[in-house]
C-alpha positions as CSV (number, residue, x, y, z in Angstrom):
1,M,104.5,128.1,140.1
2,A,100.8,129.1,139.9
3,T,101.1,129.7,136.2
4,L,101.5,126.0,135.5
5,K,98.6,124.8,137.7
6,G,95.1,124.1,136.7
7,K,92.1,122.6,138.4
8,T,92.7,119.0,137.4
9,V,96.4,119.0,136.3
10,Y,99.6,120.8,136.8
11,L,102.7,120.9,134.7
12,R,106.2,120.5,136.2
13,A,109.8,120.2,135.2
14,L,111.2,116.7,134.7
15,E,112.9,115.1,137.6
16,P,115.4,112.2,137.9
17,E,112.6,110.1,139.4
18,D,110.8,110.3,136.1
19,L,113.2,108.0,134.4
20,K,110.9,104.9,134.5
21,F,107.9,106.8,133.2
22,L,110.0,108.4,130.4
23,F,111.5,105.0,129.5
24,Q,108.0,103.5,129.2
25,I,106.7,106.4,127.1
26,E,109.7,106.7,124.7
27,N,109.8,103.0,124.1
28,N,106.1,102.5,123.5
29,E,106.0,101.8,119.7
30,S,102.4,103.0,119.5
31,F,103.6,106.6,120.2
32,W,106.5,106.5,117.8
33,E,104.6,107.9,114.8
34,V,103.8,111.1,116.7
35,S,107.3,111.5,118.2
36,H,109.1,110.5,115.0
37,T,111.0,107.9,116.9
38,Q,112.5,104.9,115.0
39,T,114.6,103.2,117.6
40,P,114.2,102.5,121.3
41,F,115.9,104.6,123.9
42,S,118.2,103.1,126.6
43,K,117.8,104.1,130.2
44,Y,121.3,105.5,130.0
45,V,120.4,107.9,127.2
46,L,117.2,109.0,129.0
47,K,119.1,109.4,132.3
48,Q,121.5,111.8,130.4
49,Y,118.6,113.6,128.9
50,L,117.1,114.1,132.4
51,E,120.4,115.4,133.7
52,N,120.3,118.1,131.1
53,A,116.5,118.8,131.5
54,H,117.4,121.8,133.6
55,L,118.7,123.7,130.6
56,D,116.9,126.9,129.9
57,I,114.5,126.9,127.0
58,F,116.6,129.6,125.3
59,E,119.6,127.3,125.5
60,A,118.0,124.0,124.8
61,K,115.4,125.3,122.2
62,Q,112.9,123.0,123.8
63,L,110.9,122.5,127.0
64,R,109.4,119.2,128.1
65,L,107.0,119.3,131.1
66,M,105.4,116.4,133.0
67,I,101.6,116.5,133.1
68,V,100.5,115.5,136.6
69,D,97.0,114.7,137.9
70,A,96.3,117.4,140.6
71,N,94.4,115.0,142.8
72,S,96.3,111.8,142.7
73,H,99.7,113.4,141.8
74,E,100.1,110.6,139.2
75,K,102.2,111.2,136.1
76,I,99.7,111.1,133.2
77,G,101.6,112.5,130.2
78,L,104.0,115.0,128.7
79,I,103.7,118.3,126.9
80,D,106.5,119.9,124.9
81,L,107.5,123.1,123.3
82,F,110.0,122.3,120.5
83,D,111.8,124.2,117.8
84,F,111.7,127.2,120.1
85,N,112.7,130.2,118.1
86,P,113.0,133.4,120.2
87,Q,113.9,135.6,117.2
88,H,110.6,134.8,115.5
89,K,108.7,134.2,118.8
90,R,107.3,130.8,118.0
91,A,107.5,127.2,119.1
92,G,105.9,123.8,118.2
93,V,103.7,122.0,120.6
94,G,103.4,118.3,121.3
95,I,101.3,116.6,123.9
96,L,100.8,113.0,125.0
97,I,98.4,111.7,127.6
98,T,98.8,108.0,128.5
99,P,95.8,105.9,127.4
100,N,94.5,105.2,130.9
101,Y,94.0,109.0,131.5
102,Q,92.6,110.0,128.1
103,K,89.0,111.3,127.7
104,N,89.1,113.1,131.1
105,G,89.8,116.6,129.8
106,F,93.4,116.5,131.0
107,A,94.9,117.3,127.6
108,T,92.6,120.2,127.2
109,E,93.6,121.8,130.5
110,A,97.3,121.0,130.0
111,L,97.3,122.6,126.6
112,S,95.4,125.7,128.0
113,I,98.1,126.0,130.7
114,L,100.9,125.7,128.2
115,I,99.3,128.3,125.8
116,N,99.0,130.8,128.6
117,Y,102.5,130.2,129.8
118,S,103.9,130.5,126.3
119,F,102.1,133.8,125.5
120,T,102.5,135.5,128.9
121,H,105.9,134.2,130.3
122,L,107.8,133.3,127.1
123,N,106.3,136.2,125.2
124,L,105.7,134.0,122.1
125,H,103.7,135.3,119.2
126,Q,102.6,131.9,117.8
127,L,102.4,128.2,118.5
128,Y,102.1,125.5,115.9
129,A,101.3,121.8,115.8
130,N,101.8,119.1,113.2
131,I,99.0,116.5,113.3
132,T,98.5,113.5,111.0
133,I,95.2,113.6,109.2
134,D,93.9,110.5,111.0
135,N,94.7,111.7,114.5
136,L,91.2,112.9,115.2
137,K,91.7,113.3,119.0
138,S,94.5,115.7,118.5
139,I,92.7,117.6,115.7
140,K,89.7,118.0,118.0
141,L,91.9,119.1,120.9
142,F,93.9,121.7,119.0
143,E,90.8,123.1,117.2
144,S,89.1,123.5,120.6
145,K,91.9,125.8,121.6
146,N,91.4,127.9,118.4
147,F,94.4,126.5,116.5
148,K,93.7,127.1,112.8
149,V,94.6,124.9,109.8
150,V,97.2,126.8,107.7
151,G,98.3,124.0,105.4
152,V,98.4,120.3,104.6
153,K,101.7,118.5,103.9
154,Q,100.9,115.8,101.4
155,D,102.4,112.3,102.0
156,W,104.5,113.8,104.9
157,I,104.7,110.8,107.3
158,L,105.6,107.3,106.3
159,S,103.9,104.9,108.8
160,Q,103.6,101.2,108.5
161,G,104.5,101.4,104.8
162,K,101.9,104.0,103.9
163,F,102.2,107.8,103.5
164,K,100.0,110.1,105.5
165,D,99.2,113.7,105.1
166,E,100.1,116.0,108.0
167,I,98.1,119.1,108.9
168,L,99.9,122.2,110.1
169,Y,98.0,124.1,112.8
170,Q,98.8,127.6,114.1
171,L,97.7,129.7,117.0
172,I,98.6,133.4,116.8
173,N,98.7,135.5,119.9
174,D,96.9,138.7,118.9
């Protein structure tokens, strides 16, 4: 699908062969704060998830895509649409690039591809992102794509015994 291809990355549906990668990502505790995970996932549970990954976004209310390096074809991260609401034409966005591939512009291009796909193919009116106030990389990324701050949720995330504020970003498709 040309819509999901960029110059340096492309986005694709999850495949059964992604189990090992997904297992490593979902069980990496350093990512748990952004994914709101509190317990590890078993390979069995993730295998079941992959078996249902074919469900349409209108049925599942979410879409998770693999971010792949267009040159090496290595899996470098994941990008999600979640809380998909077709009635109000909106969805949340989450993105994760593995540490070895950060600072190469991959997240910027993947987010651009997803924005275009969301507005042109899914006919969404808006996308939003929830970002903790100390996640400067994500703040910079989403602001570079014209997401605007629409609010701050005080003491929203409890992480390592301390509360953090979470910024709500929104991008409206005019």
